[in-house]
C-alpha positions in Angstrom: 0.1 0.0 0.0 1.3 3.5 -1.0 1.8 6.2 1.8 -0.8 8.4 0.0 -3.5 5.2 -0.2 -2.6 4.7 3.7 -3.2 8.4 4.4 -6.4 8.3 2.4 -7.7 5.2 4.3 -7.0 7.4 7.8 -8.5 10.0 6.8 -11.7 8.3 5.6 -12.0 6.6 9.0 -10.6 3.3 7.4 -13.2 3.3 4.8 -11.5 2.4 1.4 -11.6 5.2 -1.2 -10.1 4.5 -4.7 -10.3 6.9 -7.6 -11.4 5.5 -10.8 -10.3 8.3 -12.8 -8.8 11.7 -12.2 -12.0 13.6 -11.4 -12.8 11.2 -8.7 -9.0 11.7 -7.5 -9.7 15.5 -7.4 -12.9 15.2 -5.3 -11.4 13.0 -2.8 -8.5 15.3 -2.0 -10.8 18.4 -2.5 -13.1 17.1 0.3 -10.4 16.0 2.5 -8.7 19.4 2.3 -12.1 21.5 2.8 -12.7 19.1 6.0 -9.1 19.9 7.3 -9.9 23.6 6.9 -13.2 23.5 8.2 -12.2 21.6 11.2 -9.2 23.5 11.8 -11.1 26.7 11.9 -13.6 25.4 14.3 -11.1 24.2 16.7 -9.3 27.6 16.6 -12.3 29.4 17.2 -13.9 27.2 19.9 -10.6 26.9 21.6 -10.4 30.5 21.6 -13.6 31.1 23.3 -14.2 28.0 25.7 -10.6 26.3 26.0 -8.4 24.3 24.1 -9.9 20.9 25.0 -13.3 22.0 23.6 -11.7 23.3 20.6 -10.0 20.0 19.9 -13.2 18.1 20.5 -15.1 20.3 18.4 -12.6 20.3 15.7 -12.4 16.5 15.6 -16.6 16.3 15.6 -16.7 18.6 12.8 -13.8 17.1 10.7 -15.6 13.4 11.3 -19.3 14.8 10.2 -17.7 16.6 7.3 -16.1 13.5 6.1 -19.0 11.4 6.5 -21.0 13.9 4.7 -18.4 13.9 1.9 -18.3 10.1 1.8 -22.0 10.0 1.8 -22.0 12.4 -1.3 -18.9 10.6 -3.2 -21.0 7.5 -2.8 -24.3 8.8 -3.9 -22.5 9.6 -7.1 -21.5 5.8 -7.3 -24.9 4.7 -6.9 -26.3 6.7 -9.6 -24.0 5.4 -12.3 
């Protein structure tokens, strides 16, 4: 397994994601980057207001929810083919 495949497996919480073409590859990486930026923003914002641990928990929660939504959208595109 290549390091990038291992990273994607960890990022998608163990659910295997493989890109069939360049568009799926870009969609997978774009969803990952957007989820990371969103989670970091929420973690920083909540961390400044409520504290570091609340920010960490909120960031992880937002990241998990965002990746789950991206995963569902990605799979929905495969089901409609």
